[in-house]
C-alpha positions as CSV (number, residue, x, y, z in Angstrom):
1,M,-55.7,14.1,-2.7
2,P,-54.8,13.2,-6.3
3,P,-55.4,15.9,-8.9
4,T,-57.7,13.6,-10.9
5,R,-59.9,13.1,-7.9
6,V,-60.0,16.8,-7.2
7,G,-61.0,17.5,-10.8
8,A,-63.7,14.8,-10.6
9,M,-65.2,16.3,-7.5
10,R,-65.0,19.8,-9.0
11,R,-66.8,18.6,-12.1
12,R,-69.5,16.9,-9.9
13,G,-69.9,20.1,-7.9
14,L,-70.3,22.2,-11.1
15,F,-72.8,19.7,-12.5
16,V,-74.9,19.8,-9.3
17,S,-74.7,23.6,-9.1
18,G,-75.7,23.9,-12.8
19,A,-78.6,21.5,-12.3
20,I,-79.8,23.6,-9.3
21,Q,-79.4,26.8,-11.3
22,R,-81.5,25.3,-14.2
23,M,-84.2,24.1,-11.9
24,R,-84.3,27.4,-10.0
25,H,-84.7,29.5,-13.1
26,G,-86.4,26.9,-15.2
27,P,-90.1,25.8,-15.6
28,A,-92.3,25.8,-12.5
29,P,-92.4,21.9,-12.2
30,G,-88.6,21.9,-11.8
31,R,-88.7,24.6,-9.2
32,W,-91.4,22.7,-7.3
33,I,-89.2,19.5,-7.4
34,L,-86.4,21.5,-5.9
35,L,-88.6,23.1,-3.3
36,I,-90.1,19.8,-2.2
37,G,-86.8,18.1,-2.1
38,V,-85.0,20.8,0.0
39,S,-88.1,21.1,2.2
40,L,-88.1,17.4,2.9
41,V,-84.4,17.3,3.7
42,L,-84.6,20.3,6.0
43,G,-87.8,19.1,7.6
44,V,-86.4,15.7,8.4
45,A,-83.1,17.3,9.6
46,L,-84.9,19.7,11.9
47,R,-87.1,16.9,13.3
48,W,-84.0,14.8,13.8
49,C,-82.4,17.6,15.8
50,G,-85.5,17.6,18.0
51,L,-87.1,20.9,16.9
52,P,-90.9,20.9,17.1
53,A,-92.6,22.0,13.9
54,G,-89.7,20.9,11.8
55,F,-92.0,20.3,8.9
56,L,-93.1,23.9,9.1
57,L,-89.7,25.5,9.5
58,G,-88.0,23.4,6.9
59,P,-90.3,24.3,4.1
60,M,-90.4,27.9,5.3
61,I,-86.6,28.2,5.0
62,A,-86.6,26.4,1.7
63,A,-89.2,28.7,0.3
64,I,-87.4,31.9,1.5
65,A,-84.2,30.7,-0.1
66,L,-85.8,29.9,-3.4
67,S,-87.9,33.0,-3.5
68,V,-85.1,35.4,-2.7
69,A,-82.9,33.6,-5.3
70,G,-85.4,34.4,-8.0
71,G,-87.1,31.0,-8.3
72,A,-90.4,31.7,-6.5
73,V,-93.4,29.6,-7.3
74,A,-97.0,30.4,-6.7
75,V,-98.3,28.4,-3.8
76,P,-101.9,27.3,-4.8
77,R,-104.4,29.1,-2.7
78,V,-106.8,26.2,-2.3
79,P,-104.2,23.7,-0.7
80,F,-102.9,26.6,1.4
81,Q,-106.4,27.3,2.8
82,L,-107.2,23.6,3.3
83,S,-103.9,23.3,5.2
84,Q,-105.1,26.1,7.5
85,A,-108.3,24.2,8.1
86,V,-106.4,21.0,8.9
87,I,-104.3,23.0,11.5
88,G,-107.6,24.4,12.8
89,C,-108.8,20.8,13.5
90,L,-105.5,20.1,15.2
91,I,-106.0,23.0,17.5
92,A,-109.7,22.2,18.1
93,R,-108.7,18.7,19.5
94,T,-107.4,20.5,22.6
95,I,-110.3,22.9,23.1
96,T,-112.4,20.9,25.5
97,L,-115.2,22.3,27.7
98,P,-113.3,21.8,31.0
99,I,-110.3,23.8,29.7
100,L,-112.5,26.6,28.3
101,T,-114.2,26.7,31.7
102,E,-110.8,27.1,33.4
103,I,-109.8,29.9,31.0
104,G,-113.1,31.7,31.6
105,A,-112.4,31.7,35.3
106,Q,-109.1,33.5,34.6
107,W,-110.4,36.1,32.2
108,P,-108.7,39.2,33.9
109,V,-105.3,37.6,33.5
110,F,-106.2,36.4,30.0
111,L,-107.3,39.9,28.8
112,G,-104.2,41.5,30.5
113,G,-101.9,39.2,28.6
114,V,-103.6,39.9,25.2
115,F,-103.7,43.7,25.5
116,S,-100.2,44.0,27.1
117,V,-98.6,42.5,24.0
118,I,-100.7,44.8,21.7
119,A,-99.7,47.8,23.8
120,V,-96.0,47.0,23.7
121,S,-96.0,46.5,19.9
122,L,-97.8,49.8,19.4
123,I,-95.3,51.7,21.6
124,I,-92.4,50.2,19.6
125,G,-94.1,51.1,16.3
126,W,-94.8,54.7,17.5
127,L,-91.2,55.2,18.6
128,L,-89.9,54.0,15.2
129,T,-92.3,56.3,13.4
130,K,-91.5,59.3,15.6
131,W,-87.8,58.8,15.1
132,Q,-88.5,58.5,11.3
133,V,-86.6,55.2,11.2
134,L,-89.3,53.9,8.8
135,P,-91.5,56.0,6.5
136,G,-94.9,57.1,7.8
137,P,-97.0,54.6,9.7
138,T,-95.2,51.6,8.2
139,A,-93.5,50.7,11.6
140,I,-96.8,50.8,13.4
141,W,-98.4,48.3,11.0
142,G,-95.2,46.3,10.7
143,V,-94.9,45.5,14.4
144,S,-98.6,44.7,15.0
145,P,-98.6,41.2,16.6
146,G,-100.3,38.5,14.6
147,A,-102.8,38.9,11.7
148,A,-99.8,39.3,9.3
149,V,-101.8,38.9,6.1
150,A,-104.5,41.3,7.3
151,M,-102.0,44.0,8.4
152,T,-100.1,43.8,5.1
153,L,-103.3,44.1,3.1
154,M,-104.8,47.0,5.1
155,S,-101.6,48.9,5.6
156,S,-101.3,50.5,2.1
157,A,-104.8,52.0,2.5
158,Y,-103.5,54.0,5.5
159,G,-100.3,55.4,4.0
160,A,-97.9,52.7,4.9
161,D,-95.4,50.9,2.6
162,A,-97.1,47.5,2.2
163,R,-93.9,45.9,1.0
164,L,-91.9,46.9,4.1
165,V,-94.9,46.0,6.3
166,A,-94.9,42.5,4.7
167,F,-91.1,42.2,5.3
168,M,-91.5,43.2,9.0
169,Q,-94.5,41.0,9.6
170,Y,-93.0,37.8,8.0
171,T,-89.5,38.4,9.4
172,R,-91.1,38.5,12.8
173,V,-93.0,35.3,12.1
174,V,-89.7,33.5,11.1
175,I,-87.8,34.8,14.1
176,V,-90.6,34.1,16.5
177,A,-91.2,30.6,15.1
178,S,-87.5,29.7,15.2
179,A,-87.0,31.0,18.8
180,A,-90.2,29.3,20.0
181,S,-89.2,26.0,18.4
182,I,-85.8,26.0,20.0
183,L,-87.2,26.9,23.4
184,A,-89.9,24.3,23.0
185,A,-87.3,21.7,22.1
186,V,-85.3,22.5,25.2
187,L,-88.2,22.8,27.7
188,A,-90.7,20.3,26.4
189,P,-89.4,18.1,23.6
190,S,-92.1,16.2,21.8
191,A,-92.3,12.5,21.6
192,D,-94.0,12.2,18.2
193,G,-93.4,13.4,14.7
194,G,-94.5,17.0,15.3
195,G,-98.2,16.8,15.6
196,A,-101.1,15.2,17.5
197,G,-101.8,12.3,15.2
198,S,-100.9,8.8,14.2
199,W,-99.7,7.4,10.9
200,W,-103.2,6.2,9.9
201,P,-106.0,6.5,12.5
202,S,-108.3,3.5,12.8
203,S,-111.6,5.3,13.2
204,V,-113.3,5.6,9.8
205,A,-116.0,7.8,11.3
206,G,-113.4,10.1,12.8
207,R,-111.4,10.4,9.6
208,G,-114.6,11.1,7.6
209,G,-115.9,13.6,10.1
210,T,-112.6,15.4,10.3
211,L,-112.3,15.7,6.5
212,L,-115.9,17.0,6.5
213,V,-115.0,19.6,9.1
214,V,-112.0,20.7,7.0
215,A,-114.2,21.0,3.9
216,V,-117.0,22.9,5.7
217,G,-114.4,25.3,7.3
218,F,-112.9,25.9,3.9
219,V,-116.3,26.7,2.3
220,V,-117.3,29.0,5.1
221,A,-114.0,30.8,5.0
222,R,-114.4,31.3,1.2
223,L,-117.8,32.8,1.7
224,L,-116.8,35.1,4.6
225,R,-113.5,36.2,2.8
226,T,-111.7,36.9,6.1
227,P,-107.9,36.7,6.7
228,A,-107.0,33.3,8.3
229,G,-110.6,32.4,7.7
230,P,-110.1,28.6,7.1
231,L,-108.1,28.4,10.4
232,L,-110.7,30.2,12.4
233,A,-113.7,28.5,10.8
234,A,-112.3,25.1,11.3
235,I,-111.4,25.7,14.9
236,V,-114.9,26.8,15.7
237,I,-116.7,24.1,13.7
238,A,-114.4,21.3,14.9
239,A,-114.5,22.4,18.5
240,L,-118.4,22.4,18.4
241,A,-118.5,19.1,16.7
242,Q,-116.1,17.6,19.2
243,D,-117.6,19.0,22.4
244,L,-121.3,19.0,21.5
245,L,-121.6,16.1,19.0
246,G,-118.9,13.8,20.3
247,L,-116.9,13.7,17.1
248,K,-113.4,12.2,17.5
249,L,-111.1,14.3,15.3
250,E,-108.6,12.1,13.5
251,L,-105.5,13.6,11.8
252,P,-103.0,11.3,10.2
253,L,-99.3,12.4,10.5
254,P,-98.8,12.5,6.7
255,L,-101.7,14.9,6.3
256,L,-100.3,17.1,9.1
257,A,-96.8,17.1,7.5
258,V,-98.2,18.2,4.2
259,S,-100.4,20.9,5.8
260,F,-97.4,22.2,7.7
261,A,-95.4,22.3,4.5
262,F,-98.0,24.4,2.6
263,V,-98.2,26.9,5.5
264,G,-94.4,27.2,5.5
265,W,-94.3,27.6,1.7
266,G,-97.1,30.2,1.9
267,I,-95.1,32.3,4.4
268,G,-91.7,31.8,2.8
269,M,-92.7,32.7,-0.7
270,R,-93.7,36.2,0.4
271,F,-90.0,37.0,0.9
272,T,-89.1,38.3,-2.6
273,R,-86.2,40.3,-3.9
274,S,-88.4,43.3,-4.4
275,T,-89.6,43.2,-0.8
276,L,-86.0,42.8,0.6
277,S,-84.7,45.6,-1.6
278,H,-87.1,48.0,0.1
279,A,-86.0,46.8,3.5
280,V,-82.2,46.8,3.3
281,R,-81.7,50.3,4.8
282,A,-84.2,49.7,7.6
283,L,-83.0,46.1,8.3
284,P,-81.1,46.9,11.5
285,A,-84.1,48.7,12.9
286,V,-86.5,46.0,11.8
287,I,-84.5,43.3,13.5
288,A,-84.0,45.4,16.6
289,S,-87.7,46.1,16.9
290,I,-88.6,42.5,16.5
291,L,-86.0,41.3,19.1
292,I,-87.2,44.0,21.5
293,L,-90.8,42.9,21.0
294,V,-89.9,39.2,21.5
295,L,-87.9,40.1,24.7
296,V,-90.7,42.3,26.2
297,C,-93.3,39.6,25.4
298,G,-91.0,37.1,27.2
299,G,-91.1,39.5,30.2
300,I,-94.9,39.5,30.0
301,A,-94.8,35.7,30.0
302,V,-92.7,35.8,33.1
303,L,-95.4,37.8,34.8
304,L,-98.0,35.2,33.9
305,V,-95.7,32.5,35.4
306,V,-95.1,34.4,38.6
307,F,-98.5,35.9,39.3
308,A,-100.9,33.6,37.4
309,G,-99.2,30.3,37.9
310,V,-99.1,29.5,34.1
311,A,-96.4,27.0,33.0
312,P,-93.4,28.8,31.5
313,L,-93.5,27.4,28.0
314,T,-97.3,27.8,27.9
315,A,-97.0,31.5,29.0
316,Y,-94.2,32.1,26.4
317,L,-96.1,30.7,23.5
318,A,-99.4,32.4,24.6
319,T,-97.7,35.8,24.6
320,S,-95.4,35.1,21.6
321,P,-96.0,37.8,18.9
322,G,-96.0,35.3,16.0
323,G,-98.8,34.2,13.6
324,A,-101.5,32.1,15.1
325,D,-100.9,29.2,12.7
326,T,-97.2,28.9,13.3
327,V,-97.6,29.1,17.1
328,A,-100.4,26.5,16.8
329,I,-98.1,24.0,15.0
330,I,-95.3,24.6,17.6
331,A,-97.7,24.3,20.5
332,S,-99.3,21.1,19.2
333,S,-95.9,19.5,18.9
334,T,-95.0,19.9,22.6
335,H,-96.5,19.2,26.0
336,V,-98.2,22.5,26.8
337,D,-101.7,23.9,27.3
338,V,-102.6,24.4,23.7
339,A,-106.1,25.6,24.3
340,Y,-104.8,28.4,26.6
341,I,-102.2,29.4,24.1
342,M,-104.5,29.5,21.1
343,A,-107.3,31.2,23.0
344,M,-104.9,34.1,23.8
345,Q,-103.4,34.1,20.3
346,L,-106.8,34.2,18.6
347,A,-108.2,36.8,21.0
348,R,-105.2,39.0,20.2
349,F,-105.8,38.3,16.5
350,F,-109.4,39.7,16.7
351,A,-108.3,42.6,18.9
352,V,-105.6,43.6,16.4
353,M,-108.1,43.3,13.5
354,L,-110.7,45.4,15.3
355,T,-108.5,48.1,16.8
356,G,-105.5,48.2,14.3
357,P,-106.7,50.8,11.8
358,F,-107.9,53.2,14.5
359,L,-104.9,52.9,16.7
360,A,-102.5,53.1,13.7
361,R,-104.1,56.4,12.5
362,M,-104.1,57.8,16.1
363,L,-100.4,57.0,16.8
364,T,-99.3,58.2,13.4
365,R,-100.9,61.6,14.2
366,W,-99.2,61.7,17.6
367,S,-95.8,60.9,16.1
368,G,-96.1,64.2,14.1
369,Y,-96.2,62.5,10.7
370,H,-98.4,63.9,8.0
371,A,-99.2,62.5,4.5
372,A,-97.6,65.6,2.9
373,D,-94.3,64.6,4.5
374,R,-94.0,61.5,2.3
375,A,-91.1,61.6,-0.1
């Protein structure tokens, strides 16, 4: 290649690199432009590769990279919560009365799957605490499956390092989401753009009713002030409106893509340099504990397949120790029993919320750790 051409390419590379550096460390609008652009490119690329939830994982990866590089932006709380409500409506479309009746008939298997995952995560956390791999009860809170926001917020009140808990929780979400997306693409590739919707639904009543459900779910969640409140409130309200009032929930694909992006950004922006600096020493143990948890949950899924006759991908996603919203997006992008998956995920969410503080305190005592031992 001629030297002049090499020099020109080098100058272009330096110009692009300098532009990215200025945008990354510049005003928030420039960083938002960079975040949206990279998210769009990654989302389209992942969807082109056949990965379900590409418009979740792409923005999530982009947000992690930007945040760790020092260019984090504040994801607006209102759009983030509205996005959860939209995803709640997406989930509710699959929660029909016949499916709920079928799940109710299998309640022993259902409860067994929920509490098996919780038990495995607590055992792993207890061992990490007893072996003093992580300080105090941090490991117990960090490996708790689901309810990532709630576990992070509550952990500091019980002697855990909230920063390391956040790192463990959201690293698990990323690993689980990536693994589940790849597995879903192999076992049940989706035929649409990553969500149960069309480009612009024809039913005006359905569109209006769905947006009303999103708004009501958002308001109810703000009043109740519960973690993942918009997601849960929208699921309940939308399911009731659909099954009892006959509302046809309509969700345009552009709305779903934007909602997926906000959820991905909300997760990714929690990965800061400060959080990572407190996790460097424990990184091998964190990754190992997450992989062990994922593998054991996969084993529980195999038991559901063999003894309960659940479809393999449905069983894997149902027992997957990821956040309910990310699993919901992946499940809705593939041909699986979404209602079964989300029922088990949400039941585990409530079980962790109710039993987490008590079990964390109990297991911390059993591990021999005392508050006076903290450095």
